[in-house]
C-alpha positions as CSV (number, residue, x, y, z in Angstrom):
1,M,0.0,0.0,0.0
2,N,1.3,3.4,-1.0
3,I,0.4,6.2,1.5
4,Q,0.2,9.6,0.0
5,E,0.9,12.5,2.4
6,D,-0.6,16.0,1.9
7,Y,1.9,18.8,2.5
8,V,1.3,22.4,3.2
9,S,1.4,24.9,0.3
10,F,4.3,27.2,-0.3
11,E,2.3,30.1,1.1
12,T,1.4,28.2,4.2
13,A,5.1,27.1,4.7
14,K,6.1,30.8,4.5
15,L,3.5,31.7,7.2
16,L,4.7,28.8,9.4
17,K,8.3,30.0,9.2
18,E,7.2,33.5,10.2
19,K,5.3,32.2,13.2
20,G,8.3,30.0,14.4
21,F,7.5,26.5,13.1
22,D,10.8,24.5,13.5
23,G,9.7,20.8,13.3
24,K,11.6,18.1,11.5
25,C,10.3,17.7,7.9
26,L,10.9,15.3,5.1
27,K,10.1,18.0,2.5
28,V,11.3,21.6,1.9
29,W,10.0,24.3,-0.3
30,I,12.9,26.1,-2.0
31,Y,12.6,29.5,-3.5
32,S,14.7,31.3,-6.0
33,K,14.4,34.6,-7.8
34,S,17.0,33.7,-10.4
35,I,16.3,30.0,-11.2
36,D,13.4,29.4,-13.5
37,L,11.1,27.3,-11.2
38,E,7.4,27.2,-11.7
39,N,6.2,30.2,-9.6
40,N,9.8,30.4,-8.3
41,A,9.2,27.7,-5.7
42,Q,9.7,23.9,-5.8
43,L,9.0,21.2,-3.3
44,V,12.0,18.8,-2.8
45,S,12.8,15.9,-0.4
46,S,15.3,16.4,2.3
47,P,17.8,13.8,0.9
48,H,18.2,16.3,-1.9
49,F,20.2,18.3,0.6
50,M,21.7,15.9,3.1
51,E,22.3,12.3,2.2
52,G,21.6,9.8,4.9
53,E,19.3,12.2,6.9
54,S,15.7,11.3,7.1
55,A,14.5,14.7,8.2
56,I,16.0,18.2,8.3
57,D,15.4,21.2,10.5
58,S,15.5,24.9,9.9
59,A,19.2,25.3,10.7
60,D,20.1,22.5,8.3
61,V,18.1,23.9,5.5
62,H,19.6,27.4,5.7
63,K,23.2,26.1,6.2
64,V,23.0,23.9,3.1
65,L,21.1,26.3,0.9
66,T,23.0,29.5,1.7
67,T,26.4,27.9,1.2
68,E,25.4,26.7,-2.2
69,E,24.0,30.2,-3.0
70,L,21.5,28.7,-5.4
71,Y,18.4,29.6,-3.6
72,D,17.1,32.8,-2.0
73,D,15.3,31.0,0.8
74,A,13.9,27.7,2.0
75,Y,10.8,26.8,4.0
76,L,10.2,23.6,5.9
77,C,7.2,21.8,4.5
78,P,5.3,19.8,7.1
79,T,2.3,17.7,6.3
80,L,-1.1,19.2,7.0
81,Q,-1.4,16.9,10.1
82,M,2.0,18.1,11.4
83,A,1.0,21.7,11.0
84,M,-2.3,21.1,12.8
85,K,-0.5,19.3,15.6
86,W,2.0,22.2,16.0
87,L,-0.9,24.6,16.2
88,R,-2.5,22.4,18.9
89,E,0.6,21.9,21.0
90,K,2.3,25.2,20.6
91,H,-0.7,27.6,20.4
92,N,-3.6,25.5,21.8
93,I,-5.5,26.0,18.5
94,H,-7.6,23.1,17.4
95,I,-8.8,22.8,13.8
96,E,-11.8,20.6,13.1
97,P,-12.7,20.0,9.5
98,R,-16.3,19.1,9.2
99,Y,-18.1,17.2,6.4
100,F,-21.6,18.2,5.4
101,P,-23.2,15.4,3.3
102,M,-25.7,17.7,1.9
103,P,-24.5,19.4,-0.4
104,N,-21.3,17.3,-0.1
105,I,-18.9,19.9,1.1
106,Y,-16.3,20.5,3.8
107,R,-16.0,23.5,6.2
108,Y,-13.8,24.0,9.2
109,V,-14.2,25.1,12.8
110,I,-11.4,26.5,14.9
111,I,-11.3,26.1,18.6
112,Y,-8.7,27.9,20.7
113,S,-8.0,28.6,24.3
114,P,-9.7,29.4,26.5
115,F,-12.6,27.5,24.9
116,T,-13.3,30.1,22.3
117,I,-14.9,28.8,19.1
118,E,-14.5,30.7,15.8
119,N,-18.0,30.7,14.4
120,I,-18.3,28.5,11.4
121,D,-20.5,31.1,9.8
122,S,-17.6,33.6,9.9
123,H,-15.8,31.3,7.5
124,P,-18.4,30.8,4.8
125,Q,-16.0,29.1,2.4
126,Y,-16.8,25.6,1.1
127,F,-14.2,23.1,0.1
128,N,-14.4,20.0,-2.0
129,T,-11.9,18.0,0.1
130,H,-10.9,17.5,3.7
131,E,-7.4,18.6,2.8
132,E,-8.5,21.9,1.2
133,A,-10.4,22.7,4.4
134,C,-7.4,21.9,6.6
135,E,-5.0,24.0,4.4
136,E,-7.3,27.1,4.6
137,A,-7.9,26.7,8.3
138,I,-4.2,26.5,9.0
139,K,-3.7,29.7,6.9
140,Y,-6.5,31.5,8.7
141,C,-5.0,30.6,12.1
142,L,-1.5,31.7,11.1
143,K,-2.7,35.0,9.6
144,N,-5.3,35.9,12.3
145,L,-4.8,34.1,15.6
146,I,-1.1,34.0,16.1
147,K,0.9,37.2,16.8
């Protein structure tokens, strides 16, 4: 069985870095102003940088990338679940994607300390998948709930 992980987008990875995310990740977004990458960002696996390492942290990424001088910046790329776990453990923010069978959509609810619930109606967006709802909820939290 091949398990497919869903990783945060480049935009979310940038927000996570701004807010202090420093977990171990198997993937990294690399960004370059000079290399012709699609939208100037590319998702790569950590072995691309450090052979024999199964995960890299923020210090490893910047040490390797800045010495090569190929990339302008790098952003750790956790899975959606890793980002939501970090929000729970570090900031006490819980994201709950919810499925509504009629009309077959997903929305999210955000619960944060002390027992405050962001009203689902304040987030009137609808998503086709659980993962889309998680990604948008993570972005909302990073932009609006964490200083």
